[in-house]
C-alpha positions in Angstrom: -125.4 46.0 -32.9 -123.8 48.9 -34.7 -121.3 50.2 -32.1 -119.1 47.8 -30.2 -116.2 50.2 -29.4 -115.9 53.4 -27.3 -115.2 56.9 -28.5 -112.3 57.7 -30.7 -109.0 57.7 -29.0 -110.0 55.7 -25.9 -108.5 52.4 -24.9 -110.4 49.3 -26.0 -112.0 47.2 -23.3 -111.5 43.4 -23.1 -114.8 42.8 -24.9 -113.8 45.3 -27.7 -110.4 43.5 -28.2 -112.2 40.2 -28.5 -114.7 41.6 -30.9 -112.0 43.2 -33.2 -109.8 40.1 -33.1 -112.7 38.1 -34.4 -113.3 40.8 -37.0 -109.6 40.7 -38.1 -109.7 36.9 -38.3 -112.7 37.1 -40.7 -111.1 39.9 -42.8 -108.0 37.8 -43.4 -110.2 35.2 -45.1 -112.4 37.9 -46.8 -110.6 41.2 -47.2 -113.4 42.4 -49.6 -115.8 42.5 -46.6 -113.4 44.7 -44.7 -113.2 47.1 -47.6 -117.0 47.2 -48.0 -117.6 47.8 -44.3 -114.9 50.6 -44.3 -116.6 52.3 -47.2 -120.0 51.9 -45.5 -118.7 53.7 -42.4 -117.4 56.5 -44.6 -120.9 57.0 -46.0 -122.5 56.9 -42.6 -120.0 59.5 -41.3 -120.8 61.8 -44.2 -124.5 61.5 -43.4 -123.9 62.2 -39.6 -122.0 65.3 -40.5 -124.8 66.5 -42.7 -127.3 65.9 -39.9 -125.1 67.8 -37.5 -125.1 70.8 -39.8 -128.9 70.7 -40.2 -129.4 70.5 -36.4 -127.0 73.4 -35.8 -128.9 75.5 -38.4 -132.3 74.7 -36.8 -131.0 75.5 -33.3 -129.7 78.8 -34.5 -133.1 79.9 -35.9 -135.4 78.3 -33.3 -137.5 80.6 -31.1 -139.0 78.3 -28.5 -136.7 77.4 -25.6 -138.1 73.9 -25.5 -137.4 73.5 -29.1 -133.8 74.8 -28.6 -133.3 72.4 -25.8 -134.7 69.5 -27.9 -132.4 70.4 -30.8 -129.4 70.8 -28.5 -129.9 67.3 -27.1 -130.4 65.9 -30.6 -127.2 67.6 -31.7 -125.2 66.2 -28.7 -126.5 62.7 -29.4 -125.7 63.1 -33.1 -122.1 64.3 -32.3 -121.6 61.4 -29.9 -122.8 59.0 -32.5 -120.4 60.6 -35.0 -117.5 60.2 -32.6 -118.3 56.6 -32.0 -118.5 56.0 -35.8 -115.1 57.7 -36.2 -113.7 55.3 -33.6 -115.1 52.3 -35.5 -113.8 53.6 -38.8 -110.3 54.2 -37.3 -110.2 50.6 -36.1 -111.3 49.4 -39.5 -108.6 51.6 -41.1 -105.9 50.0 -39.0 -107.2 46.5 -39.7 -107.3 47.3 -43.4 -103.8 48.7 -43.3 -102.5 45.6 -41.5 -104.2 43.2 -43.8 -102.9 45.0 -46.9 -99.3 44.9 -45.5 -99.6 41.3 -44.7 -100.9 40.4 -48.2 -98.4 42.6 -50.1 -95.5 41.0 -48.2 -96.8 37.5 -48.9 -96.8 36.8 -45.1 -99.0 34.1 -43.6 -101.3 35.7 -41.1 -101.6 34.5 -37.6 -99.1 32.2 -35.8 -96.7 29.9 -37.8 -93.5 28.1 -36.7 -90.4 27.9 -38.8 -87.2 25.9 -38.3 -84.0 28.0 -38.2 -81.0 26.0 -39.5 -78.3 28.6 -39.0 -77.3 32.2 -38.4 -74.1 33.5 -39.9 -72.2 36.7 -39.9 -70.3 36.4 -43.1 -71.7 33.4 -45.0 -74.4 34.1 -47.5 -75.9 31.4 -49.8 -75.1 32.0 -53.4 -78.4 30.4 -54.4 -81.3 32.1 -52.6 -84.7 30.6 -53.3 -86.4 33.8 -52.3 -89.6 32.9 -54.2 -90.4 30.0 -52.0 -92.5 30.6 -48.9 -90.9 27.5 -47.3 -87.5 29.0 -47.3 -86.8 32.4 -45.7 -83.6 34.4 -45.4 -83.8 36.9 -42.6 -81.1 39.5 -42.5 -81.0 41.2 -39.0 -78.6 42.2 -36.3 -75.6 41.6 -38.7 -76.6 38.0 -39.3 -78.0 36.0 -42.2 -80.6 33.7 -40.7 -81.9 30.8 -42.7 -85.3 29.3 -41.9 -87.3 26.5 -43.6 -90.8 25.2 -43.3 -94.0 26.9 -42.2 -96.2 25.0 -39.7 -99.4 25.9 -37.9 -98.7 23.7 -34.9 -95.6 23.5 -32.7 -95.8 19.7 -32.8 -95.4 19.7 -36.6 -92.5 22.1 -36.5 -90.9 19.9 -33.7 -91.1 16.8 -35.8 -89.6 18.6 -38.8 -86.8 20.1 -36.6 -85.9 16.6 -35.4 -85.7 15.4 -39.0 -83.4 18.3 -39.9 -81.2 17.5 -36.9 -81.0 13.9 -38.0 -79.5 15.1 -41.2 -76.6 16.7 -39.4 -77.9 20.2 -38.6 -77.8 19.7 -34.9 -78.2 23.4 -34.1 -81.7 23.7 -35.8 -84.4 25.2 -33.6 -88.0 26.4 -33.8 -88.8 30.1 -34.3 -92.4 31.3 -34.1 -93.8 34.2 -36.2 -96.9 36.1 -35.5 -98.3 37.9 -38.6 -94.8 37.7 -40.1 -93.0 39.1 -37.1 -90.4 37.0 -35.3 -91.5 36.2 -31.8 -90.4 34.2 -28.7 -92.0 30.9 -27.7 -93.5 32.7 -24.7 -95.1 35.2 -27.0 -96.4 32.4 -29.2 -97.9 30.7 -26.2 -99.6 33.9 -25.0 -101.0 34.4 -28.5 -102.4 30.9 -28.5 -104.0 31.5 -25.1 -105.6 34.7 -26.2 -107.0 32.8 -29.3 -108.4 30.1 -27.1 -110.0 32.6 -24.7 -111.5 34.4 -27.7 -112.9 31.1 -29.1 -114.4 30.1 -25.8 -116.0 33.6 -25.4 -117.6 33.3 -28.8 -119.0 29.8 -28.3 
């Protein structure tokens, strides 16, 4: 099925959102497929624009009213198809942009849990292992926030948090991140629920 989404600029339906979430999940693993599909849409849009021009030229020179009506309907259908294609391409463009940003920043896509060991106003570590994905320094709201670990499940993060607390860092707690963006536990749970609903829909 070529067109899953509505016309450009319209809100996506629940089915559309599920479709594009699945697409995005696939593209994280295979970004080359996203680029290829994006370029394919560009070629198809060029072809649709060419067909539109040809139909408009034929309608302008047609003599028979039946032929004019036929060409007019063909033009309307072609324009609608073009708009739908533009909508698909825009969604692909956003997905490609998001994927490129995530890859360029070295962020793990999807939901991960980290353990925050402290947040300080003045203190800043002299040795900052910034090249390690398991150690993150987040500077926000006037604080230097230090996080360690990167876990796909809350249970794994919880076990690690308890180990950290046993070493004397009693204030350690778990912080979820969705596509590299800090989130709340409620937001993480909602994300997991949406993923489960999507998986059950596709089964």
